[in-house]
C-alpha positions as CSV (number, residue, x, y, z in Angstrom):
1,M,-43.4,-29.5,123.4
2,L,-42.8,-33.0,122.1
3,R,-43.1,-35.8,124.6
4,I,-42.3,-39.5,124.6
5,E,-46.0,-40.3,123.8
6,N,-45.8,-38.4,120.5
7,N,-43.7,-41.3,119.2
8,I,-42.2,-39.4,116.3
9,G,-39.0,-41.5,116.2
10,K,-35.5,-40.6,117.0
11,I,-34.7,-36.9,117.7
12,Y,-31.5,-35.4,116.5
13,P,-30.7,-32.2,118.5
14,F,-28.1,-30.9,116.1
15,A,-27.7,-27.9,113.8
16,L,-28.0,-29.0,110.1
17,A,-24.3,-28.2,109.6
18,D,-23.3,-30.6,112.5
19,F,-25.7,-33.4,111.7
20,K,-24.0,-36.6,110.5
21,P,-26.7,-39.3,109.9
22,D,-25.8,-42.9,110.0
23,K,-28.3,-43.8,107.2
24,R,-30.3,-42.2,104.3
25,Y,-33.9,-41.3,104.6
26,D,-37.1,-41.6,102.5
27,F,-38.3,-38.2,103.7
28,I,-36.5,-35.2,105.1
29,F,-38.9,-32.5,106.4
30,T,-38.1,-29.1,107.7
31,S,-40.6,-26.5,108.8
32,H,-39.5,-22.8,108.8
33,T,-36.0,-23.6,109.9
34,N,-34.2,-22.7,106.6
35,Y,-33.8,-19.1,107.8
36,Y,-31.2,-20.2,110.3
37,W,-29.1,-22.6,108.4
38,A,-26.3,-20.2,107.4
39,Q,-25.2,-16.6,107.6
40,N,-23.9,-16.4,104.1
41,E,-25.0,-17.6,100.7
42,N,-22.1,-20.1,100.1
43,D,-22.7,-21.8,103.5
44,Y,-26.5,-21.9,102.7
45,K,-25.8,-23.6,99.4
46,A,-23.7,-26.1,101.2
47,Q,-26.6,-26.9,103.6
48,L,-29.0,-27.3,100.7
49,K,-26.5,-29.8,99.1
50,K,-26.1,-31.5,102.5
51,L,-29.8,-32.2,102.6
52,I,-29.4,-34.1,99.3
53,S,-26.8,-36.4,100.9
54,F,-29.4,-37.5,103.5
55,M,-31.8,-38.8,100.8
56,N,-32.1,-42.4,99.6
57,K,-32.5,-43.1,95.9
58,K,-36.3,-42.5,96.0
59,G,-36.2,-40.0,98.8
60,K,-37.9,-36.6,99.1
61,I,-36.9,-33.4,100.7
62,I,-39.9,-31.4,102.0
63,I,-39.3,-27.8,103.0
64,L,-42.1,-25.7,104.4
65,T,-41.1,-22.0,104.2
66,L,-42.3,-18.5,103.2
67,P,-42.1,-17.0,99.7
68,K,-40.7,-13.6,99.2
69,S,-44.2,-12.2,98.7
70,S,-45.4,-13.1,102.2
71,D,-46.8,-10.3,104.3
72,H,-44.4,-11.5,107.0
73,Y,-41.6,-9.8,105.0
74,K,-43.6,-6.8,103.9
75,V,-44.4,-5.7,107.4
76,M,-40.8,-5.9,108.6
77,L,-39.2,-2.6,109.4
78,K,-35.8,-4.1,109.7
79,P,-35.1,-7.0,107.3
80,S,-33.9,-10.0,109.3
81,Y,-33.2,-12.5,106.5
82,S,-31.0,-12.5,103.4
83,D,-32.6,-13.1,100.0
84,F,-31.2,-16.6,99.8
85,V,-33.5,-17.9,102.5
86,Y,-36.7,-17.3,100.5
87,A,-38.7,-20.2,98.9
88,E,-37.9,-19.0,95.4
89,Y,-34.1,-19.3,96.0
90,I,-34.6,-22.9,97.2
91,L,-36.8,-23.8,94.2
92,D,-34.3,-22.3,91.8
93,F,-31.3,-24.0,93.5
94,Y,-32.7,-27.5,93.3
95,K,-34.0,-27.1,89.7
96,K,-30.6,-26.0,88.6
97,L,-29.2,-29.2,90.0
98,G,-31.6,-31.2,87.9
99,F,-34.1,-32.2,90.7
100,S,-37.8,-32.5,90.3
101,V,-39.3,-29.6,92.3
102,N,-43.0,-29.2,93.1
103,V,-44.6,-26.5,95.2
104,K,-47.9,-26.6,97.0
105,K,-49.0,-23.1,97.9
106,F,-51.0,-22.6,101.1
107,K,-52.7,-19.5,102.4
108,M,-51.8,-18.9,105.9
109,R,-53.6,-15.9,107.3
110,M,-52.7,-14.4,110.7
111,Y,-55.3,-12.3,112.5
112,V,-53.9,-9.0,113.7
113,G,-57.1,-7.1,114.1
114,D,-57.0,-7.4,117.9
115,I,-53.6,-5.8,117.9
116,L,-54.7,-3.0,115.6
117,N,-57.9,-2.2,117.4
118,N,-56.6,-1.8,121.0
119,N,-54.3,0.6,122.7
120,N,-52.2,-2.2,124.3
121,R,-48.8,-1.5,122.8
122,F,-47.4,-4.5,124.7
123,D,-49.2,-6.9,122.2
124,L,-47.8,-4.8,119.3
125,S,-44.3,-5.0,120.7
126,I,-44.5,-8.7,121.2
127,F,-45.7,-9.2,117.6
128,Y,-42.9,-6.9,116.4
129,R,-40.4,-9.2,118.2
130,F,-41.9,-12.2,116.5
131,I,-41.9,-10.7,113.0
132,H,-38.3,-9.4,113.4
133,N,-37.0,-12.5,115.1
134,T,-35.5,-10.6,117.9
135,S,-35.7,-10.6,121.7
136,E,-35.1,-6.9,121.8
137,P,-38.2,-4.8,122.4
138,P,-38.7,-1.9,120.0
139,D,-38.8,1.7,121.2
140,N,-42.0,3.7,121.0
141,D,-41.2,5.3,117.7
142,E,-40.4,1.9,116.2
143,V,-43.7,0.5,117.6
144,Q,-45.6,3.4,115.9
145,R,-43.9,2.8,112.6
146,F,-44.7,-0.9,112.8
147,L,-48.4,-0.1,113.6
148,I,-48.6,2.1,110.5
149,T,-47.0,-0.7,108.4
150,L,-49.3,-3.3,109.8
151,K,-52.3,-1.1,109.0
152,K,-51.0,-0.7,105.4
153,F,-50.7,-4.4,104.6
154,Q,-53.5,-5.9,106.7
155,K,-56.7,-6.9,104.9
156,K,-59.8,-7.0,107.0
157,G,-57.6,-7.5,110.1
158,Y,-55.5,-10.3,108.6
159,L,-52.0,-10.6,107.2
160,D,-51.4,-13.1,104.3
161,F,-48.3,-15.0,105.4
162,R,-48.6,-17.8,102.8
163,D,-46.6,-21.0,103.0
164,Y,-44.8,-22.9,100.3
165,L,-44.4,-26.6,100.7
166,I,-41.5,-27.4,98.5
167,I,-41.1,-31.1,97.5
168,I,-37.8,-32.1,96.0
169,N,-36.9,-35.5,94.6
170,K,-34.6,-37.0,91.9
171,K,-36.0,-37.2,88.4
């Protein structure tokens, strides 16, 4: 939780669609929020364009998100996100608009060995809810299928979630 002592500046508690800034910015940073900006591709494109309107002439948009190849998506039994929220879509979108787009690729491993090596299905159920972005607990059959999928994609007890840091600026 952020507190006053974090001194991060002004906080804007708005959805991107509702945010109307009173100035332009040098840096616009989002971290794993792009999955929630819109429910359809046209609205998503509108949000990506809206981010551009927040930049000053030498500004940068910095988006931290997951690529399609992330194990996060591979272990999902029920896809939660549309193809247009993946990092690759964002890269392509801004490149087509003529922006300079750079990517820094990070390995982000998540340890799941403890979940795989115990009989506590509560931990597995909680992890299922995180991966599938739901508050609904899975039934026992779903938990068993999820366990099989985790075992298939884990490497030495880890999942490779990866992160892409996408940096967008005007050419």
